[in-house]
All heavy atoms as TSV, in Angstrom:
chain	resi	resn	atom	element	x	y	z
A	1	MET	N	N	1.123	11.394	96.937
A	1	MET	CA	C	1.756	12.113	95.880
A	1	MET	C	C	0.995	13.356	95.598
A	1	MET	O	O	-0.198	13.361	95.463
A	1	MET	CB	C	1.850	11.208	94.683
A	1	MET	CG	C	2.607	11.820	93.502
A	1	MET	SD	S	2.765	10.710	92.141
A	1	MET	CE	C	1.635	11.468	90.980
A	2	GLN	N	N	1.754	14.430	95.419
A	2	GLN	CA	C	1.127	15.722	95.153
A	2	GLN	C	C	1.249	15.959	93.605
A	2	GLN	O	O	2.274	15.768	93.046
A	2	GLN	CB	C	1.833	16.833	95.924
A	2	GLN	CG	C	1.225	18.196	95.672
A	2	GLN	CD	C	1.905	19.230	96.565
A	2	GLN	OE1	O	2.631	18.970	97.474
A	2	GLN	NE2	N	1.601	20.486	96.238
A	3	PHE	N	N	0.115	16.405	92.996
A	3	PHE	CA	C	0.158	16.705	91.592
A	3	PHE	C	C	0.831	17.988	91.341
A	3	PHE	O	O	0.772	18.942	92.109
A	3	PHE	CB	C	-1.241	16.734	90.994
A	3	PHE	CG	C	-1.851	15.393	90.932
A	3	PHE	CD1	C	-2.844	14.982	91.835
A	3	PHE	CD2	C	-1.441	14.454	89.979
A	3	PHE	CE1	C	-3.428	13.715	91.784
A	3	PHE	CE2	C	-2.057	13.207	89.872
A	3	PHE	CZ	C	-3.047	12.784	90.785
A	4	PRO	N	N	1.585	18.121	90.178
A	4	PRO	CA	C	2.254	19.341	89.866
A	4	PRO	C	C	1.229	20.463	89.441
A	4	PRO	O	O	0.113	20.132	89.009
A	4	PRO	CB	C	3.104	18.982	88.620
A	4	PRO	CG	C	2.442	17.822	88.034
A	4	PRO	CD	C	1.718	17.107	89.157
A	5	SER	N	N	1.678	21.684	89.539
A	5	SER	CA	C	0.863	22.821	89.148
A	5	SER	C	C	0.763	22.878	87.625
A	5	SER	O	O	1.517	22.237	86.941
A	5	SER	CB	C	1.399	24.108	89.670
A	5	SER	OG	O	2.692	24.385	89.004
A	6	LYS	N	N	-0.178	23.670	87.123
A	6	LYS	CA	C	-0.310	23.890	85.677
A	6	LYS	C	C	1.008	24.393	85.086
A	6	LYS	O	O	1.373	24.003	83.976
A	6	LYS	CB	C	-1.471	24.823	85.390
A	6	LYS	CG	C	-2.805	24.221	85.657
A	6	LYS	CD	C	-3.941	25.164	85.273
A	6	LYS	CE	C	-5.254	24.543	85.598
A	6	LYS	NZ	N	-6.378	25.437	85.200
A	7	GLU	N	N	1.717	25.249	85.857
A	7	GLU	CA	C	2.972	25.792	85.339
A	7	GLU	C	C	4.040	24.729	85.236
A	7	GLU	O	O	4.784	24.707	84.337
A	7	GLU	CB	C	3.472	26.965	86.271
A	7	GLU	CG	C	2.597	28.161	86.311
A	7	GLU	CD	C	1.283	28.058	87.150
A	7	GLU	OE1	O	1.193	27.177	88.013
A	7	GLU	OE2	O	0.398	28.848	86.891
A	8	GLN	N	N	4.048	23.820	86.225
A	8	GLN	CA	C	5.033	22.745	86.175
A	8	GLN	C	C	4.800	21.759	85.016
A	8	GLN	O	O	5.667	21.312	84.366
A	8	GLN	CB	C	5.063	21.962	87.531
A	8	GLN	CG	C	5.677	22.720	88.659
A	8	GLN	CD	C	5.374	22.119	89.974
A	8	GLN	OE1	O	4.276	21.701	90.295
A	8	GLN	NE2	N	6.426	22.061	90.830
A	9	VAL	N	N	3.476	21.493	84.776
A	9	VAL	CA	C	3.104	20.678	83.686
A	9	VAL	C	C	3.519	21.351	82.311
A	9	VAL	O	O	4.051	20.716	81.430
A	9	VAL	CB	C	1.617	20.329	83.646
A	9	VAL	CG1	C	1.154	19.630	82.341
A	9	VAL	CG2	C	1.242	19.492	84.845
A	10	ALA	N	N	3.242	22.642	82.187
A	10	ALA	CA	C	3.611	23.365	81.004
A	10	ALA	C	C	5.153	23.333	80.800
A	10	ALA	O	O	5.641	23.169	79.664
A	10	ALA	CB	C	3.173	24.821	81.069
A	11	ARG	N	N	5.918	23.444	81.868
A	11	ARG	CA	C	7.353	23.358	81.768
A	11	ARG	C	C	7.791	21.958	81.290
A	11	ARG	O	O	8.690	21.885	80.409
A	11	ARG	CB	C	7.997	23.658	83.164
A	11	ARG	CG	C	9.533	23.615	83.138
A	11	ARG	CD	C	10.097	23.999	84.500
A	11	ARG	NE	N	11.524	24.073	84.483
A	11	ARG	CZ	C	12.321	23.015	84.659
A	11	ARG	NH1	N	11.843	21.793	84.925
A	11	ARG	NH2	N	13.617	23.153	84.599
A	12	GLN	N	N	7.164	20.914	81.805
A	12	GLN	CA	C	7.456	19.554	81.364
A	12	GLN	C	C	7.211	19.422	79.916
A	12	GLN	O	O	7.992	18.839	79.163
A	12	GLN	CB	C	6.630	18.504	82.124
A	12	GLN	CG	C	7.026	18.185	83.533
A	12	GLN	CD	C	8.289	17.357	83.527
A	12	GLN	OE1	O	9.389	17.899	83.548
A	12	GLN	NE2	N	8.144	16.060	83.540
A	13	ARG	N	N	6.105	20.002	79.417
A	13	ARG	CA	C	5.742	19.937	77.976
A	13	ARG	C	C	6.775	20.660	77.131
A	13	ARG	O	O	7.078	20.236	76.021
A	13	ARG	CB	C	4.388	20.455	77.746
A	13	ARG	CG	C	3.327	19.467	78.293
A	13	ARG	CD	C	1.863	19.924	78.098
A	13	ARG	NE	N	0.990	18.854	78.518
A	13	ARG	CZ	C	-0.160	19.019	79.061
A	13	ARG	NH1	N	-0.621	20.272	79.263
A	13	ARG	NH2	N	-0.926	17.976	79.419
A	14	ARG	N	N	7.330	21.742	77.612
A	14	ARG	CA	C	8.337	22.542	76.896
A	14	ARG	C	C	9.640	21.730	76.889
A	14	ARG	O	O	10.314	21.660	75.831
A	14	ARG	CB	C	8.629	23.890	77.498
A	14	ARG	CG	C	7.525	24.927	77.174
A	14	ARG	CD	C	7.958	26.321	77.582
A	14	ARG	NE	N	8.359	26.452	78.993
A	14	ARG	CZ	C	7.596	26.666	80.003
A	14	ARG	NH1	N	6.271	26.745	79.858
A	14	ARG	NH2	N	8.055	26.803	81.270
A	15	LEU	N	N	9.987	21.072	77.995
A	15	LEU	CA	C	11.278	20.339	78.083
A	15	LEU	C	C	11.227	19.035	77.316
A	15	LEU	O	O	12.302	18.567	76.844
A	15	LEU	CB	C	11.602	20.047	79.543
A	15	LEU	CG	C	12.017	21.240	80.397
A	15	LEU	CD1	C	12.138	20.804	81.892
A	15	LEU	CD2	C	13.323	21.809	79.891
A	16	TYR	N	N	10.065	18.375	77.262
A	16	TYR	CA	C	9.991	17.085	76.646
A	16	TYR	C	C	8.849	17.033	75.537
A	16	TYR	O	O	7.885	16.314	75.719
A	16	TYR	CB	C	9.677	16.037	77.759
A	16	TYR	CG	C	10.805	15.878	78.728
A	16	TYR	CD1	C	10.684	16.578	79.939
A	16	TYR	CD2	C	11.917	15.113	78.465
A	16	TYR	CE1	C	11.713	16.411	80.856
A	16	TYR	CE2	C	12.932	15.003	79.380
A	16	TYR	CZ	C	12.836	15.631	80.580
A	16	TYR	OH	O	13.799	15.534	81.532
A	17	PRO	N	N	9.078	17.786	74.474
A	17	PRO	CA	C	8.082	17.700	73.373
A	17	PRO	C	C	8.092	16.358	72.743
A	17	PRO	O	O	9.107	15.605	72.806
A	17	PRO	CB	C	8.548	18.821	72.433
A	17	PRO	CG	C	10.027	18.958	72.662
A	17	PRO	CD	C	10.197	18.683	74.128
A	18	ALA	N	N	6.994	16.013	72.020
A	18	ALA	CA	C	6.942	14.755	71.303
A	18	ALA	C	C	8.177	14.632	70.358
A	18	ALA	O	O	8.539	15.609	69.700
A	18	ALA	CB	C	5.661	14.685	70.508
A	19	GLY	N	N	8.744	13.486	70.319
A	19	GLY	CA	C	9.916	13.231	69.509
A	19	GLY	C	C	11.277	13.260	70.206
A	19	GLY	O	O	12.259	12.843	69.675
A	20	THR	N	N	11.226	13.820	71.478
A	20	THR	CA	C	12.414	13.854	72.301
A	20	THR	C	C	12.889	12.508	72.660
A	20	THR	O	O	12.053	11.635	73.046
A	20	THR	CB	C	12.193	14.674	73.566
A	20	THR	OG1	O	11.725	16.013	73.196
A	20	THR	CG2	C	13.432	14.778	74.422
A	21	ARG	N	N	14.191	12.249	72.532
A	21	ARG	CA	C	14.693	10.896	72.934
A	21	ARG	C	C	15.144	11.025	74.413
A	21	ARG	O	O	15.785	12.029	74.844
A	21	ARG	CB	C	15.894	10.532	72.068
A	21	ARG	CG	C	15.534	10.255	70.629
A	21	ARG	CD	C	14.831	8.922	70.432
A	21	ARG	NE	N	15.806	7.827	70.715
A	21	ARG	CZ	C	15.425	6.585	70.887
A	21	ARG	NH1	N	14.159	6.219	70.818
A	21	ARG	NH2	N	16.333	5.676	71.154
A	22	VAL	N	N	14.799	9.966	75.166
A	22	VAL	CA	C	15.144	9.960	76.586
A	22	VAL	C	C	15.787	8.586	76.942
A	22	VAL	O	O	15.554	7.605	76.237
A	22	VAL	CB	C	13.899	10.237	77.485
A	22	VAL	CG1	C	13.429	11.643	77.336
A	22	VAL	CG2	C	12.833	9.198	77.271
A	23	GLU	N	N	16.507	8.596	78.085
A	23	GLU	CA	C	17.042	7.334	78.628
A	23	GLU	C	C	16.609	7.228	80.065
A	23	GLU	O	O	16.638	8.167	80.838
A	23	GLU	CB	C	18.585	7.412	78.578
A	23	GLU	CG	C	19.265	6.175	79.078
A	23	GLU	CD	C	20.781	6.244	78.988
A	23	GLU	OE1	O	21.236	6.722	77.942
A	23	GLU	OE2	O	21.466	5.897	79.922
A	24	LEU	N	N	16.181	6.069	80.419
A	24	LEU	CA	C	15.638	5.817	81.774
A	24	LEU	C	C	16.835	5.778	82.799
A	24	LEU	O	O	17.770	5.034	82.608
A	24	LEU	CB	C	14.887	4.471	81.871
A	24	LEU	CG	C	14.246	4.143	83.202
A	24	LEU	CD1	C	13.120	5.182	83.515
A	24	LEU	CD2	C	13.643	2.756	83.139
A	25	ILE	N	N	16.634	6.564	83.888
A	25	ILE	CA	C	17.656	6.516	84.944
A	25	ILE	C	C	17.078	5.752	86.126
A	25	ILE	O	O	17.823	4.936	86.733
A	25	ILE	CB	C	17.980	7.978	85.384
A	25	ILE	CG1	C	18.716	8.712	84.253
A	25	ILE	CG2	C	18.798	7.958	86.631
A	25	ILE	CD1	C	18.919	10.180	84.527
A	26	GLN	N	N	15.796	5.950	86.474
A	26	GLN	CA	C	15.185	5.269	87.603
A	26	GLN	C	C	13.680	5.274	87.460
A	26	GLN	O	O	13.095	6.258	87.063
A	26	GLN	CB	C	15.554	6.000	88.896
A	26	GLN	CG	C	15.123	5.331	90.185
A	26	GLN	CD	C	13.704	5.748	90.631
A	26	GLN	OE1	O	13.311	6.876	90.424
A	26	GLN	NE2	N	12.993	4.819	91.257
A	27	MET	N	N	13.082	4.133	87.684
A	27	MET	CA	C	11.595	4.010	87.651
A	27	MET	C	C	11.190	3.038	88.761
A	27	MET	O	O	11.664	1.964	88.935
A	27	MET	CB	C	11.112	3.459	86.300
A	27	MET	CG	C	9.608	3.428	86.198
A	27	MET	SD	S	9.035	2.785	84.519
A	27	MET	CE	C	9.246	4.287	83.584
A	28	ASP	N	N	10.245	3.605	89.587
A	28	ASP	CA	C	9.726	2.832	90.739
A	28	ASP	C	C	8.539	1.971	90.342
A	28	ASP	O	O	7.390	2.311	90.666
A	28	ASP	CB	C	9.376	3.792	91.865
A	28	ASP	CG	C	9.037	3.101	93.142
A	28	ASP	OD1	O	9.478	1.962	93.404
A	28	ASP	OD2	O	8.339	3.679	93.988
A	29	ASP	N	N	8.772	0.913	89.588
A	29	ASP	CA	C	7.688	0.044	89.097
A	29	ASP	C	C	8.302	-1.377	88.853
A	29	ASP	O	O	9.357	-1.474	88.231
A	29	ASP	CB	C	7.090	0.579	87.806
A	29	ASP	CG	C	5.825	-0.127	87.403
A	29	ASP	OD1	O	5.886	-1.348	87.168
A	29	ASP	OD2	O	4.801	0.555	87.296
A	30	ALA	N	N	7.659	-2.392	89.278
A	30	ALA	CA	C	8.153	-3.755	89.110
A	30	ALA	C	C	8.210	-4.154	87.632
A	30	ALA	O	O	9.050	-4.995	87.277
A	30	ALA	CB	C	7.198	-4.722	89.864
A	31	GLN	N	N	7.447	-3.522	86.792
A	31	GLN	CA	C	7.424	-3.805	85.373
A	31	GLN	C	C	8.285	-2.824	84.573
A	31	GLN	O	O	8.244	-2.830	83.332
A	31	GLN	CB	C	6.001	-3.763	84.826
A	31	GLN	CG	C	5.090	-4.785	85.518
A	31	GLN	CD	C	5.523	-6.253	85.298
A	31	GLN	OE1	O	5.859	-6.631	84.208
A	31	GLN	NE2	N	5.552	-6.981	86.401
A	32	ALA	N	N	9.101	-2.010	85.235
A	32	ALA	CA	C	9.906	-0.974	84.582
A	32	ALA	C	C	10.851	-1.591	83.584
A	32	ALA	O	O	11.422	-2.669	83.798
A	32	ALA	CB	C	10.693	-0.176	85.630
A	33	PRO	N	N	11.128	-0.870	82.495
A	33	PRO	CA	C	12.197	-1.234	81.543
A	33	PRO	C	C	13.534	-1.174	82.350
A	33	PRO	O	O	13.638	-0.414	83.330
A	33	PRO	CB	C	12.128	-0.173	80.460
A	33	PRO	CG	C	10.835	0.546	80.607
A	33	PRO	CD	C	10.420	0.355	82.028
A	34	PRO	N	N	14.549	-1.878	81.870
A	34	PRO	CA	C	15.826	-1.783	82.553
A	34	PRO	C	C	16.441	-0.395	82.519
A	34	PRO	O	O	16.189	0.355	81.545
A	34	PRO	CB	C	16.696	-2.758	81.749
A	34	PRO	CG	C	15.784	-3.673	81.022
A	34	PRO	CD	C	14.525	-2.836	80.785
A	35	VAL	N	N	17.141	-0.004	83.562
A	35	VAL	CA	C	17.820	1.273	83.568
A	35	VAL	C	C	18.681	1.340	82.357
A	35	VAL	O	O	19.313	0.356	81.978
A	35	VAL	CB	C	18.638	1.441	84.888
A	35	VAL	CG1	C	19.600	2.639	84.776
A	35	VAL	CG2	C	17.757	1.541	86.114
A	36	GLY	N	N	18.679	2.495	81.674
A	36	GLY	CA	C	19.468	2.659	80.477
A	36	GLY	C	C	18.660	2.492	79.218
A	36	GLY	O	O	19.127	2.824	78.125
A	37	THR	N	N	17.469	1.951	79.367
A	37	THR	CA	C	16.587	1.808	78.168
A	37	THR	C	C	16.200	3.163	77.596
A	37	THR	O	O	15.981	4.095	78.352
A	37	THR	CB	C	15.306	1.029	78.542
A	37	THR	OG1	O	15.617	-0.220	79.084
A	37	THR	CG2	C	14.371	0.877	77.328
A	38	ARG	N	N	16.244	3.233	76.301
A	38	ARG	CA	C	15.903	4.543	75.604
A	38	ARG	C	C	14.562	4.399	74.978
A	38	ARG	O	O	14.043	3.360	74.641
A	38	ARG	CB	C	16.991	4.845	74.607
A	38	ARG	CG	C	18.324	5.171	75.290
A	38	ARG	CD	C	19.369	5.573	74.331
A	38	ARG	NE	N	20.532	5.884	75.029
A	38	ARG	CZ	C	21.590	6.545	74.487
A	38	ARG	NH1	N	21.557	6.880	73.258
A	38	ARG	NH2	N	22.611	6.821	75.211
A	39	GLY	N	N	13.992	5.591	74.731
A	39	GLY	CA	C	12.682	5.656	74.129
A	39	GLY	C	C	12.401	7.023	73.541
A	39	GLY	O	O	13.186	7.955	73.666
A	40	THR	N	N	11.207	7.154	72.930
A	40	THR	CA	C	10.822	8.399	72.301
A	40	THR	C	C	9.601	8.933	72.950
A	40	THR	O	O	8.574	8.253	73.115
A	40	THR	CB	C	10.525	8.190	70.811
A	40	THR	OG1	O	11.708	7.610	70.192
A	40	THR	CG2	C	10.167	9.463	70.129
A	41	VAL	N	N	9.644	10.198	73.397
A	41	VAL	CA	C	8.521	10.868	74.024
A	41	VAL	C	C	7.344	11.035	73.030
A	41	VAL	O	O	7.585	11.479	71.877
A	41	VAL	CB	C	8.920	12.263	74.612
A	41	VAL	CG1	C	7.729	13.011	75.155
A	41	VAL	CG2	C	9.980	12.085	75.661
A	42	ILE	N	N	6.124	10.654	73.472
A	42	ILE	CA	C	4.980	10.891	72.691
A	42	ILE	C	C	4.128	11.996	73.201
A	42	ILE	O	O	3.201	12.479	72.548
A	42	ILE	CB	C	4.131	9.621	72.480
A	42	ILE	CG1	C	3.661	9.036	73.797
A	42	ILE	CG2	C	4.932	8.602	71.706
A	42	ILE	CD1	C	2.708	7.813	73.661
A	43	GLY	N	N	4.437	12.508	74.410
A	43	GLY	CA	C	3.704	13.584	74.976
A	43	GLY	C	C	3.904	13.648	76.471
A	43	GLY	O	O	4.545	12.823	77.097
A	44	VAL	N	N	3.257	14.662	77.109
A	44	VAL	CA	C	3.200	14.820	78.575
A	44	VAL	C	C	1.815	14.943	78.972
A	44	VAL	O	O	1.027	15.804	78.420
A	44	VAL	CB	C	4.010	16.112	79.041
A	44	VAL	CG1	C	3.838	16.321	80.517
A	44	VAL	CG2	C	5.497	15.896	78.619
A	45	ASP	N	N	1.329	14.184	79.898
A	45	ASP	CA	C	-0.096	14.160	80.273
A	45	ASP	C	C	-0.346	15.299	81.293
A	45	ASP	O	O	0.539	16.045	81.667
A	45	ASP	CB	C	-0.541	12.810	80.743
A	45	ASP	CG	C	0.025	12.365	82.109
A	45	ASP	OD1	O	0.561	13.193	82.828
A	45	ASP	OD2	O	-0.108	11.175	82.366
A	46	ASP	N	N	-1.636	15.431	81.714
A	46	ASP	CA	C	-2.041	16.500	82.591
A	46	ASP	C	C	-1.501	16.335	83.974
A	46	ASP	O	O	-1.659	17.281	84.816
A	46	ASP	CB	C	-3.595	16.596	82.662
A	46	ASP	CG	C	-4.168	17.067	81.317
A	46	ASP	OD1	O	-3.392	17.671	80.492
A	46	ASP	OD2	O	-5.361	16.833	81.099
A	47	THR	N	N	-0.861	15.221	84.325
A	47	THR	CA	C	-0.272	15.074	85.669
A	47	THR	C	C	1.225	15.327	85.610
A	47	THR	O	O	1.998	15.133	86.545
A	47	THR	CB	C	-0.506	13.698	86.279
A	47	THR	OG1	O	0.203	12.675	85.481
A	47	THR	CG2	C	-1.960	13.384	86.343
A	48	GLY	N	N	1.776	15.691	84.398
A	48	GLY	CA	C	3.192	15.991	84.230
A	48	GLY	C	C	4.006	14.792	83.909
A	48	GLY	O	O	5.187	14.894	83.723
A	49	SER	N	N	3.335	13.600	83.827
A	49	SER	CA	C	4.091	12.388	83.481
A	49	SER	C	C	4.441	12.345	81.967
A	49	SER	O	O	3.664	12.786	81.105
A	49	SER	CB	C	3.180	11.151	83.809
A	49	SER	OG	O	3.022	11.052	85.160
A	50	ILE	N	N	5.651	11.912	81.699
A	50	ILE	CA	C	6.155	11.839	80.355
A	50	ILE	C	C	5.783	10.499	79.753
A	50	ILE	O	O	6.102	9.437	80.284
A	50	ILE	CB	C	7.675	12.007	80.347
A	50	ILE	CG1	C	8.068	13.322	81.013
A	50	ILE	CG2	C	8.222	11.937	78.913
A	50	ILE	CD1	C	9.618	13.420	81.290
A	51	MET	N	N	5.026	10.535	78.644
A	51	MET	CA	C	4.551	9.325	78.019
A	51	MET	C	C	5.608	8.986	76.958
A	51	MET	O	O	6.010	9.771	76.135
A	51	MET	CB	C	3.203	9.599	77.296
A	51	MET	CG	C	2.116	9.976	78.304
A	51	MET	SD	S	0.520	10.346	77.536
A	51	MET	CE	C	0.913	11.849	76.644
A	52	VAL	N	N	6.091	7.700	77.085
A	52	VAL	CA	C	7.225	7.262	76.248
A	52	VAL	C	C	6.918	5.947	75.525
A	52	VAL	O	O	6.350	5.034	76.144
A	52	VAL	CB	C	8.509	7.045	77.141
A	52	VAL	CG1	C	9.657	6.626	76.317
A	52	VAL	CG2	C	8.862	8.336	77.915
A	53	ASN	N	N	7.327	5.855	74.311
A	53	ASN	CA	C	7.347	4.564	73.589
A	53	ASN	C	C	8.808	4.115	73.723
A	53	ASN	O	O	9.726	4.566	73.061
A	53	ASN	CB	C	7.034	4.749	72.130
A	53	ASN	CG	C	5.562	4.832	71.813
A	53	ASN	OD1	O	4.779	4.274	72.585
A	53	ASN	ND2	N	5.172	5.483	70.743
A	54	TRP	N	N	8.980	3.170	74.659
A	54	TRP	CA	C	10.356	2.674	74.908
A	54	TRP	C	C	10.804	1.717	73.751
A	54	TRP	O	O	9.987	1.064	73.143
A	54	TRP	CB	C	10.356	1.864	76.252
A	54	TRP	CG	C	10.079	2.769	77.423
A	54	TRP	CD1	C	8.931	2.850	78.086
A	54	TRP	CD2	C	10.964	3.703	78.000
A	54	TRP	NE1	N	9.027	3.784	79.063
A	54	TRP	CE2	C	10.249	4.316	79.070
A	54	TRP	CE3	C	12.274	4.106	77.775
A	54	TRP	CZ2	C	10.832	5.317	79.842
A	54	TRP	CZ3	C	12.823	5.060	78.579
A	54	TRP	CH2	C	12.143	5.676	79.627
A	55	ASP	N	N	12.115	1.739	73.469
A	55	ASP	CA	C	12.630	0.943	72.422
A	55	ASP	C	C	12.435	-0.546	72.593
A	55	ASP	O	O	12.453	-1.279	71.603
A	55	ASP	CB	C	14.134	1.243	72.228
A	55	ASP	CG	C	14.403	2.625	71.721
A	55	ASP	OD1	O	13.449	3.371	71.408
A	55	ASP	OD2	O	15.626	3.061	71.687
A	56	ASN	N	N	12.224	-0.957	73.845
A	56	ASN	CA	C	12.000	-2.410	74.116
A	56	ASN	C	C	10.520	-2.836	74.038
A	56	ASN	O	O	10.159	-3.901	74.368
A	56	ASN	CB	C	12.621	-2.799	75.456
A	56	ASN	CG	C	11.824	-2.254	76.617
A	56	ASN	OD1	O	10.944	-1.397	76.466
A	56	ASN	ND2	N	12.184	-2.669	77.837
A	57	GLY	N	N	9.638	-1.837	73.673
A	57	GLY	CA	C	8.202	-2.096	73.481
A	57	GLY	C	C	7.379	-1.728	74.722
A	57	GLY	O	O	6.115	-1.775	74.622
A	58	SER	N	N	7.919	-1.393	75.792
A	58	SER	CA	C	7.199	-0.957	76.953
A	58	SER	C	C	6.504	0.389	76.706
A	58	SER	O	O	6.968	1.166	75.815
A	58	SER	CB	C	8.114	-0.825	78.196
A	58	SER	OG	O	7.389	-0.333	79.294
A	59	GLY	N	N	5.452	0.664	77.401
A	59	GLY	CA	C	4.703	1.908	77.253
A	59	GLY	C	C	4.527	2.608	78.581
A	59	GLY	O	O	3.650	3.498	78.702
A	60	LEU	N	N	5.327	2.217	79.639
A	60	LEU	CA	C	5.132	2.846	80.929
A	60	LEU	C	C	5.547	4.287	80.911
A	60	LEU	O	O	6.595	4.685	80.318
A	60	LEU	CB	C	5.938	2.100	82.027
A	60	LEU	CG	C	5.391	0.720	82.375
A	60	LEU	CD1	C	6.392	0.067	83.368
A	60	LEU	CD2	C	4.014	0.849	82.992
A	61	ASN	N	N	4.781	5.134	81.609
A	61	ASN	CA	C	5.120	6.601	81.684
A	61	ASN	C	C	6.114	6.812	82.765
A	61	ASN	O	O	6.294	6.096	83.741
A	61	ASN	CB	C	3.827	7.387	82.084
A	61	ASN	CG	C	2.803	7.356	81.028
A	61	ASN	OD1	O	2.995	6.984	79.909
A	61	ASN	ND2	N	1.565	7.783	81.387
A	62	ILE	N	N	6.882	7.903	82.557
A	62	ILE	CA	C	7.798	8.430	83.564
A	62	ILE	C	C	7.018	9.330	84.514
A	62	ILE	O	O	6.545	10.415	84.064
A	62	ILE	CB	C	9.001	9.165	82.969
A	62	ILE	CG1	C	9.736	8.239	82.003
A	62	ILE	CG2	C	9.869	9.765	84.021
A	62	ILE	CD1	C	10.740	8.900	81.120
A	63	ILE	N	N	6.744	8.923	85.707
A	63	ILE	CA	C	5.797	9.601	86.656
A	63	ILE	C	C	6.568	10.855	87.196
A	63	ILE	O	O	7.679	10.736	87.743
A	63	ILE	CB	C	5.418	8.698	87.794
A	63	ILE	CG1	C	4.747	7.427	87.241
A	63	ILE	CG2	C	4.441	9.401	88.731
A	63	ILE	CD1	C	3.533	7.642	86.387
A	64	TYR	N	N	5.906	11.974	87.072
A	64	TYR	CA	C	6.450	13.247	87.538
A	64	TYR	C	C	6.743	13.157	89.056
A	64	TYR	O	O	5.903	12.760	89.842
A	64	TYR	CB	C	5.505	14.401	87.246
A	64	TYR	CG	C	5.960	15.741	87.674
A	64	TYR	CD1	C	6.790	16.478	86.821
A	64	TYR	CD2	C	5.633	16.289	88.936
A	64	TYR	CE1	C	7.254	17.736	87.174
A	64	TYR	CE2	C	6.104	17.550	89.277
A	64	TYR	CZ	C	6.915	18.238	88.470
A	64	TYR	OH	O	7.398	19.481	88.839
A	65	GLY	N	N	7.991	13.517	89.435
A	65	GLY	CA	C	8.392	13.642	90.825
A	65	GLY	C	C	8.760	12.306	91.437
A	65	GLY	O	O	9.119	12.199	92.574
A	66	VAL	N	N	8.598	11.182	90.650
A	66	VAL	CA	C	8.919	9.827	91.168
A	66	VAL	C	C	10.082	9.194	90.353
A	66	VAL	O	O	11.062	8.756	90.942
A	66	VAL	CB	C	7.658	8.930	91.156
A	66	VAL	CG1	C	7.973	7.527	91.565
A	66	VAL	CG2	C	6.569	9.512	92.034
A	67	ASP	N	N	9.848	9.092	89.082
A	67	ASP	CA	C	10.782	8.452	88.186
A	67	ASP	C	C	11.753	9.496	87.581
A	67	ASP	O	O	11.477	10.696	87.619
A	67	ASP	CB	C	10.090	7.681	87.036
A	67	ASP	CG	C	9.080	6.734	87.612
A	67	ASP	OD1	O	9.324	6.046	88.623
A	67	ASP	OD2	O	8.018	6.542	86.963
A	68	ARG	N	N	12.847	8.982	86.989
A	68	ARG	CA	C	13.850	9.928	86.437
A	68	ARG	C	C	14.316	9.436	85.038
A	68	ARG	O	O	14.485	8.259	84.865
A	68	ARG	CB	C	15.041	10.076	87.343
A	68	ARG	CG	C	14.642	10.714	88.680
A	68	ARG	CD	C	15.840	10.994	89.538
A	68	ARG	NE	N	17.076	10.755	88.965
A	68	ARG	CZ	C	18.167	10.344	89.581
A	68	ARG	NH1	N	18.187	10.154	90.889
A	68	ARG	NH2	N	19.301	10.101	88.984
A	69	CYS	N	N	14.525	10.413	84.176
A	69	CYS	CA	C	15.077	10.087	82.861
A	69	CYS	C	C	15.988	11.270	82.488
A	69	CYS	O	O	16.060	12.297	83.209
A	69	CYS	CB	C	14.014	9.959	81.834
A	69	CYS	SG	S	13.138	11.463	81.390
A	70	ARG	N	N	16.746	11.091	81.433
A	70	ARG	CA	C	17.532	12.198	80.913
A	70	ARG	C	C	17.359	12.243	79.395
A	70	ARG	O	O	17.043	11.242	78.724
A	70	ARG	CB	C	19.015	12.024	81.257
A	70	ARG	CG	C	19.741	10.964	80.496
A	70	ARG	CD	C	21.215	10.884	80.793
A	70	ARG	NE	N	21.896	9.906	79.974
A	70	ARG	CZ	C	22.503	10.163	78.835
A	70	ARG	NH1	N	22.562	11.433	78.394
A	70	ARG	NH2	N	23.096	9.244	78.194
A	71	LYS	N	N	17.467	13.445	78.866
A	71	LYS	CA	C	17.420	13.612	77.430
A	71	LYS	C	C	18.692	13.076	76.777
A	71	LYS	O	O	19.748	13.166	77.362
A	71	LYS	CB	C	17.297	15.130	77.003
A	71	LYS	CG	C	15.954	15.725	77.298
A	71	LYS	CD	C	16.039	17.129	76.741
A	71	LYS	CE	C	14.810	17.915	77.085
A	71	LYS	NZ	N	14.859	19.313	76.498
A	72	VAL	N	N	18.539	12.414	75.630
A	72	VAL	CA	C	19.722	12.029	74.846
A	72	VAL	C	C	19.566	12.548	73.432
A	72	VAL	O	O	18.451	12.706	72.966
A	72	VAL	CB	C	19.857	10.527	74.854
A	72	VAL	CG1	C	20.234	9.957	76.233
A	72	VAL	CG2	C	18.678	9.783	74.320
A	73	SER	N	N	20.667	12.803	72.797
A	73	SER	CA	C	20.617	13.333	71.445
A	73	SER	C	C	20.374	12.083	70.514
A	73	SER	O	O	20.709	10.930	70.922
A	73	SER	CB	C	21.919	14.088	71.047
A	73	SER	OG	O	22.961	13.175	70.767
A	74	THR	N	N	19.954	12.322	69.319
A	74	THR	CA	C	19.747	11.250	68.402
A	74	THR	C	C	21.024	10.648	67.933
A	74	THR	O	O	21.058	9.573	67.364
A	74	THR	CB	C	18.886	11.721	67.175
A	74	THR	OG1	O	19.551	12.850	66.618
A	74	THR	CG2	C	17.505	12.107	67.579
A	75	ASN	N	N	22.135	11.335	68.194
A	75	ASN	CA	C	23.521	10.859	67.822
A	75	ASN	C	C	24.140	10.009	68.863
A	75	ASN	O	O	25.166	9.351	68.632
A	75	ASN	CB	C	24.368	12.020	67.474
A	75	ASN	CG	C	23.873	12.838	66.343
A	75	ASN	OD1	O	23.220	12.346	65.431
A	75	ASN	ND2	N	24.151	14.191	66.389
A	76	ASP	N	N	23.560	9.949	70.118
A	76	ASP	CA	C	24.135	9.111	71.197
A	76	ASP	C	C	23.874	7.732	70.976
A	76	ASP	O	O	22.869	7.279	70.547
A	76	ASP	CB	C	23.554	9.583	72.576
A	76	ASP	CG	C	24.116	10.893	73.006
A	76	ASP	OD1	O	25.145	11.359	72.422
A	76	ASP	OD2	O	23.614	11.428	73.954
């Protein structure tokens, strides 16, 4: 796995600021929350991974370039 550039990490941080609501589309982990699980972003780490407090209690990160999520509005 190749780490993202500083510019890519900065872009992730702009796109997913703390408080952003997301929905899991795909996660390559045996302990992953079910697809469709929603959560709240708590930050983006230096590898570009999105740190999420999932609504089901999980704390797994969305790994940059591997896993996928989408933003959801608080009204969805």
